N, C-alpha and C positions, 0 to 999 in steps of 0.2 A: 220199520213198522209203521202204519200210523195209526193214529186211536179215534172214536167215533167217525163222523162224516168226513172228518180231513185225510186229504190225499196225498199219498209221499211225495215229497217234494224233489228224489233222488230216484228216479226208478237204475235199478241194476241186473247185469246180467248175469243171469246163473248160467254157472259154466260147470260141465257135468266133469269130476276126474276121478277116475279109479269107483265110478258105480257110486261114489257121493256127490250131493250138492250142494255147491258154497255159491255165494254171494260175492262174484270178484268184479273190480273196478272193470272198465273200459280199454285196452290194449292199447297201444298207440301204435299205428301200423309203422314200418321200418323204413325208414327215411331213403329217398332213392338216393341209387350212385350218382354221384357225379359224373357230369357229363364230361367226357376230353374235352379237350383244350383247341381251341378253334386255330388251324393252321391257316398263316399267313400264306399271301406272294410268295415270300422268298424262303416257304419250309425246305428242305431237302427233300429229296427223293426217296432217302433211308426213313424222314421224318413220316413222308406218308405212307409208303410199304410198311411202318412198322404198327400207326391208326387203323391202315384200312388193308390187313393183307391179303384176304381173299379176292380182293378186286384187282391184283396186280399180279400177272403172269412174272416169272423166274425171271426173265430177258429181261421185261420192260425198263430196269434203268438204260438199258444201254441203247434205247430206241424213245425216250423221252424228251418230246422238246426241248427242255432247257439243258437238253447234253449237245456236244458238238455234231455229234452224228445224230440225234432225229433232228435237229435244228437244220443240218443237211438234208432230212429225209424228208422233212415237210416246205422245201422250199423244190425239189425235184417232182413233188407231186400237184405243182401249181403250173399249170398252162394259162398264158395271158396275154392279152393282144393290145394293141397301141388303142386311142380313143381315138376314133371317126368321126365326122359327120358326113350328113346326106343332107339334098334337097326331099323334104316329106309332103313338098305340095302344098297347097293353099296359102303360102307365104311362111313356114316353118321349115325349120332346122331341123334335125334329129341326130344328137350327140350320141354315141353306143358306146359300148367295147366290150369285152367277152375275160371272161373265167374262171376258171375249172378248179378245183385241187380235190384231190383223194382223200379217202376218208382216212385218220390216222388210228390205226389198230396194232399197240403194244404186241402185241400177242402176232399178228400178222402183217409188216412194214410192207410188206411185197404185193397186197392185195391190190387187183389193179381198182382201178379208177371206174364206178359205173355210171358215170354221168356222159353225155353226148349230148351235143350242141349242133344247128345249123345255120347258117347269117349269112344270105344275100340280096344283095343292094340292087336296083333296078334290077330286078326278078323277073317281073313282066314287061318291061320297059321302062320310062324315066320315070323316076316318082314311086315305083313299088318295091317294096322292102317285104324278105320274112325274115322273121326270127325266131328258133324253137329252142325249146330243151325238152330233153327223156331223162327222167331219174331212173337209173337201174335197180331193180333189186333182187333179192334171191341168188342164190345159188348162179342161176345162170343173167344175172342183170344185165353184164359189159353186151353181152351178145343180144341182147332183147333191145337196151337202149339206141347200140349201133343199128340193129336190123327193123328199128322206128325211124331215126334219123334218115338211113336211107330206101325208105319209102314212102313217108308220107310226104315230103314236099316234092316229091318226083311227082307222086299221083296226084297231087292236089294242083299243081300245076297245069298236068296235063287235061286234069279235070273247067279249070278254071279257063284256059286257052280257049274251050270249046264252049261253055256255058256264059264265059264273060263274066264280068262285074260290077255291070251297071243297077244289076237286079239285086237285093240285098238274102232274096231266097235262095236263089241261086246259087250264091257265094256260099251260105249257110250249108246247103245240099251240097256241094264239092267237098267245105268240111268233112262232114259227114260221111262220106261215100271212100273218103282219103283216110281214115281213122278206119275205118269198116273193113275195108278189104285190106288194109298192114295187117289188122288183127289174124283175119282169117288167114293170109299169105307166111302170117308168123308160123301158124299152129301145123303147118305143112313144111315148115322151112326146115326140119332136123336138129333144130334149138328147143330144149327142153325146157319147155314153160310153165310145167305142172306148178311147180313151187317160185317160177321169176316171171320177171312181166318188166313194166316202163309205165311212167308218168309219159304224158305228151298235151306239150304247152305251147302252144303258137301264137304270134302275133301276124298279122299280115296289114302294112300299110299301104294301104293305096292310094297316094297322090292327095292326102290329108285325113282318109278316112283311117280308124284304127278296125279291124278286127278279130278279136281274140278269140280263139278256140284252149278247152282243157278237158283232159282225162286225167282222173288223178289228182294227187295233193300236193303239185306244184303249183306256183301264183304269179301272175303280174301284178306288178305293183309299178304304177304309173308316178314318177315325179314331176311336182309340181313347182314354181319359184311365188314364195308368198308376197302378199305385197312387204310384209316389214323388211326383206330381203332374205328369207329364208328358205329350208326347203319344205313341201310337203309331199303328201303320197298319198294315194286312193289304189285301193286292190278293183283290179279290171277281170278278174275272176274270181270263183268260188269252189274251194279245196271238195274235191269228193272223197268221205272217208263215213266209215259208218257213225261218228259221229252228230252228222247229221242225222237226223228224223227221218225228213226223205226219201235219203239217198240208202239207210239201214232198211226203210221197209222195200226200195227198189232192190239190193241188192239180194234180200232172205225170197222177194218174188221170183228170185232167178235160182233159187236153189240151195245159196248160202245159208248157214248154219252160225 
């Protein structure tokens, strides 16, 4: 209580207990539960499963990469080529290699690789090369990716042979037509693409000039040698995802929710 005009120096919270009010000191909040110790890279499978039981299928131990069986499965899922070098025109040499790895799913170790790619050197003649990657997704992603791999390059080659490559606008139109027609063919191919599909990203090297075409969220990166002897990189494509405001508005206009 305070006397005269003096204000109380301490405000007390009134707690109601059994219909009676009494002044009570502010209760201390309960101490937070201690966080589980961080597991190091050498933690055993049993320790990881004990800490995160809901995230581990019952048979995960048999397929985890730390086990001989898991390591064998990872290696079985890798397909790679030797490094190669071709003439890119205008005094440039192009070094390239390919590698694809099946996703590792402990609960589904035999899941098919949903990636497909296309590589063809001297595609339209000396110094013209095509590189393309198709990343499938959904229940029938593998079929969608392989269908795009078999159709986009063939349609693009057919169009470029007719329109030529001297005019940049004609090259752009050829790329667009190849993807639009492939999409139309896929919808009538018998492949169930209701909840499945694929990205499609292509790099066409035309005697020193690079053309990049992209549908989806795969990405083309250009590696360059830096002045200090290191390696730099630069993105040559832009991902199509709803995280981009312009892409989000575009798909909304097409009926997406």
